[in-house]
N, C-alpha and C positions, 0 to 999 in steps of 0.2 A: 733634849735639845729642841729649841723652837724651830718651826719651819723656816723662818727668815734666816736663822743661823745656818741651817743646812744650805739654803740658797747662796748665802754669802760665802760659805766654804767652797761650794761648787764654782762660784764665780772666781774666787781667788785661784783655784786650781786651773781653771781655764786661762786666766790671765798669765799665770806662771808658764803654762804650756805654750802660749803664744809668744811670750818673751823669750823662752828657750829657743823656739823656732827662729825668731828674728835674729838672735845672736848667732845661731849656727849659719844662717844665710849670709850675714855680714862677714863672718869669718871666711866662708867659702869665697866670697867675692873680693875680699880686701886683704886677706892675711899676707904677711904677718901684721897684726895690729895689737895695740895695748888695750888694757881695760878702759883707760880714759878715752881712747879713741872710739871704742865700742859704745861707751856712754854717749859720746857726741853724735855718733852715727845713728843710734837707735832712739835717742831722746829719753832713755831710761836714766835714773839717777845712779851715781857711782856705786852706792852700797848694793843696790839691786843687781847691777852688772857683776860686781865682785862675787856676790853670793851665787848667782847662776853660773858664772864661769867656773867657780870652784866645784860646783856640782858636776859640770861637764868634764872637768879634769878628773874628778874622782871616778867618773863613769868611763873614762878613757877616750871620749870623743875629741877632747881638746888637750893640747900640750903646750907648755912654755918652752920657747926656743932661744931664750937669752935676752940680754939687755941691749937696748939701743937708745942712743941719745937722739932726741927729737926737739931741737931748739925752737922750731917754728910753733910748736904746740905747748911746750913746757918751759920752765925756767932753764936758762942755759946751764948745762952740766948735770941736770937731773936725769936719771936713767929710768927708762920704762921697760917693764918686762913684756916681751912680745909673745903673742899667741898665734897658733895655727891649729887647723884641724889635724888630728893625729892619724897619720897613714896606717898605723898599726891597730886602729880600732877594729878592723875586720876586713873581710874580702868579699867581692862580688863576682859572680859568674854571669857573663852576658853572651848571647849567641844570636846568630842570624841564619835562617834557612832561606837561601835564594833558590831560583829555578835551576841554576847550574853551579852552585857553590854553597858551602857552609863555612861560617866563620865563628870562632869561639875565643873569648878572652877571659882572663881573670885579672881583676885589679885590686889594689889596696884601697884605703879610704881617701887617698890624696886627691883624685884617684890616678894612680900610675899603673900601666899594664905590667904585670909580673909574669904572665904566661899568655901565649896566643897560638892559634893554629888556624890556617886557611886551607881548605881542600875543595877540589872540583867535584861536582856531581855528574856522573855520566848519564846520558839520556835514557839508558835502559835500566836505571836503578829504580827499584820499587819504592813505594811510599814507606813501607815498614822498614826496608833497609836504610833509607835516609834517616828516619826517626831513630832507629837503633844506633846508627853511627854517630849522629849528633849527640845523643845521650851519652855514648861512650866518651866522646871528646869532652863533654861537660863534666863527667865524672873525673876525667883526668885533670881538668881545670880545678875542680874542688880539691883533689889531692894536692896539687901545687899550692892552692890557697891555704890549706891547712898547715903547710910547712911554714907559712908566714904568720898565721893567726888562727886561733880556735873559733873565732866569731864569724860565722857564715851569715852575712847580712842580707843576701837576696840573690835570686836567679832570674834572668830575663831571656825571653825568646822573641825575636822579631820575625814575622812571616809576611809574604806578599799576598795578602788576601783580607777578607772580612773576618774580624774577630768579635765574638760576642763578649762584651765587657763584663757581663754578669758571671758567665760560666767559664770564660777563658778558652772557649772552643773556637777552632778555626772553621768557620761555616763554609767558606768557599774561597779557593785560591785558583783563579782561572788558568794561570800559566803553569801551575803545578798540577792542575786537574785533581785537586784534593777537595773532599767534601766532609764536613762534620767530623773533624778530628779533635778529640777532647784533650788538647795539649796541656792545659793547666792541670787537669786531673792526672795525666801521665807523669808530669813533673813533680806534683805534690806527693805521689807515691814513691818517688825516688829520693828527692832532696828535702832535707829538714831545714827549710828556709822559706821566707816569703817568695811567691812566684808571680812574675809579671809576664803576660802574653799580650802582644799588640801588633798592629800593622807596622811593617818595617819602615815605611816612609814617614809615618807619623812619629815613630820613635826617633828616627834619624833627625827630624826637625828639632826635637828636644835636645839631641846630642849636639847639634850645631849651636843651639841657644846656650847650653851650659858650657861647652868646651871648645866651640869652633868659631866660625865666621860671624855668627849672630849674637855673640856676647855683647851686651849693652844695648841691644835693640828690643823693642817691645811688641811690634807687630810684624811677624815673620811668616813669609810664604816659602815653603821648601818644595822643590820639584826634584824627583828622583827618576832618571831615565836610564833604563837598562833593558833587560828582557821585556819588562813591562814599563808602564809609566805610572808613578804614584806621586803622592804629595802629602804635605802636612802643614798645619797652621799652628803657630804658637802665639797666643794672645796674653800679654802681660805675664809671661813665665809659665803658662798652662797650655797643654795640648787641647786643641779643639777636636771633639769626636762626633758631635751631632747628637740628636736625641736618642738614636739607637746604637751609637758608637761606630757607625759606618761612614762618617763624614769624610771629606777630603779625597774621595775617589775621583780625582781630576782626570785620570787616564781614561775614564769611561764616559766623559762628556762626548756627546755626538757632535762631530765636527764636519762630517760628510755623510748624509743619509744614504748615499749610493756608494759608499766606500767599501773598503776591505772588511771581511768578516773578522770580528774580534773573538778571542777565546772566551769572552764573557757571554757570547751568543748574539750580541748586537752588531750592527754594521756601522762602520765609519767612526769608531771611537777615536779620540785623540791618540790613544796608545798605538793604533794602527798606522799613524802618521809619524810618530815620534817614539822610536824604540830601536834597539840594535837590529831587530828583525827588519824594521822599515829601512834602516840604513843598508843592510845587506841586500834586501830585495831591490832597492834602487840601483845598487852597484851591479848586481847580477843581471838585471834586465838590460842595463845600458851596455854591458859587455856583450850580452847575447845579440845586441843589435849591431855589433861590429866595432865598438869603441875600444881603443887600446888603453891598457892600464898595467902598471907594474904589479897590481894586485893579482893578476892572472898567474904571474910567476911566483909571487909570494905565497899563494894558496895552492900552487901546483895544479891550477885549474879546477880545484874542488871547492865549491862554495861552503861545504861543511867545515872547512879549515879556516874560514874567515873569522877574525875576531876584531873587536874595537881597537885594541893596541896595534894590530897589523895595519888597519886602515889609517890610524893616526901616524904610524911610521911612514906610510906611503904619502900622506899629506905633507909631512915634514920634509919629504924628499921632493916635493913639488908635483906629485901626481895629480893631474888635472881632474880625473874622475873622482878621486878621494876628496879633493877640495870642493868639487861641484856637489858631491853627495852631502857633505857636511853643511854646505850652504843651503841645500834643499831642506834638510832636517832643521836647521836653524830658523828658517822661515816659519815652519809649522810650530816650532817651539815658541817663537816670538808671538805668533798670533794667539795661541792659547794663553800664554803668560800675560799678554796685553789685556785680554778679557778678564783674567783673574785679578790683575792690578786694578782695573776699573771697578770690579765688584768689591774687593777686599781692602784696597788702599793701604798696602803694607809699606813699612819704611825700608824693608829689605827683602829681596828674593834671593834665596840660596839655591844654586844649581848643583845637584849631586848625582850619584849613580855612575855606572861604568861609562856612560857617554860624556860625563864631565871630564874624562881624560882628553877630550877634544875641545875643552873650553876655549882655548886660544882661537879656534875657528868658529865656534858656535856663539860665544858671547857677543862678538861684534855684530853678528846678524841679528841676534835677539834684541840688542840695544837699538839697532836701526828700526826694527819692526815696532818696538815700544814707542820710539819717537814718532812713528807714523800713525799708530793705532790707539795708543793709550791717551786718555784725557790728559791735557798738559799739566793740570794741577796734580793729578795722581802721579804722572810720570816724573814730575820734578821732585816729588817726595820719595821716590823709590830708587834704590841702588840694586844692581844685579851682580852677584859675586859667585865664585866657585865655592863649593863646600870645603872648608878648611880641614875637616876630619876625613875628607875623601871617602874611600870605601869603608872606613871604620865608623862612619856617622851613625849607623844603626846600632852597632854593638856598644858604642859610647853612649848612645841614647838610652839603651837598656840600663846601663850603669846609672845614667841620670834619673831614670824612673825610680830605681831603687833608692838612690840618693835623695830624691825629692821626698819620698815617703819618710825617710829617716829624719831629714831636716824639719819636716812638718811636725812630726810626733816622735821626738827622740826618746820619750818615756816608754814608748811601746817596743823598744829594741832591747833584747837581752844580750848583753856582751858577756863573753866567757874569758876569764883570766887564764892565760897559759900556765 
């Protein structure tokens, strides 16, 4: 074979791979659709679309779901066979290790959640105990997934810290106080499936882009406020990680050089101003100065019993201190977000994490601060919304990471017929 023939063959294979990926993406975004509609959406000719769709059907990624009349696109009365991605193509296990919780789900390829578990992590639980327990839950998720399909498509873990993208190791998680944990290696020794390990807020941003409030947007800033403060950027459907993979650590921007000591070792990080700890600290200090609040009774006078849902409940009941505390947090959130809007010029800011339970109180303040501090051209282009996936944003983002790899290179996935 001549060299130019080899190159031509390679080029044809690459074009086929790209076309398969394009069809899979259009099905994910628009299903149910017909072959003719796919041809129109992709610009591919109908013969090519029919051939590639049949290949995807044979490999179980796509299924036909029945006939539908589409008079606007076809001759009146002519029936089109509609297509969707096949939920039974396989299952995905996705998990999140938080500072005080762990969450594990198993989804089909739709993706629909077919099993889930949420558990609290007690403050005295060791690193090894946490890892062992989340692995046990993930193994349970795999067992449930195999009741549905023999094809294990991937496993994902989101963690609140810096993840080395090459090794999949958690280098530093300041609020967990973990260092150099080889998470990908641990998972690969247990699970026979592709493994994803990444920062929880970055993955959550992708979860909102694929399945939540950011669908249809191209420049997304995601802010996650909980025990810590994290974030993520999605640019044209791709996560931004930076040159070392440690980008979007917004919570560790210095906002007050003389501020509180952060768990990262710096002083005055944005996280020290905007987190559930900052919320509780403000409330506790104000009560200690003699202010009355229903929160004293709700927590039985023990600050350790305070939670974000309890403070939200107090605010819903008109508690002035709870309302004042959320207003204070909202100001600092708004200042940081305004700076990021000026830098990144996103079309959408999605606010997630446990503090998003107080979105009714925080978003109006954030929007007011944006009106005051963001450049008007950037501000006019930006909406701020709550995370639609809520506390599931990270685990759904883990599903999206696996999904994204499959959609990009469906040829690399080995499906098993039950």
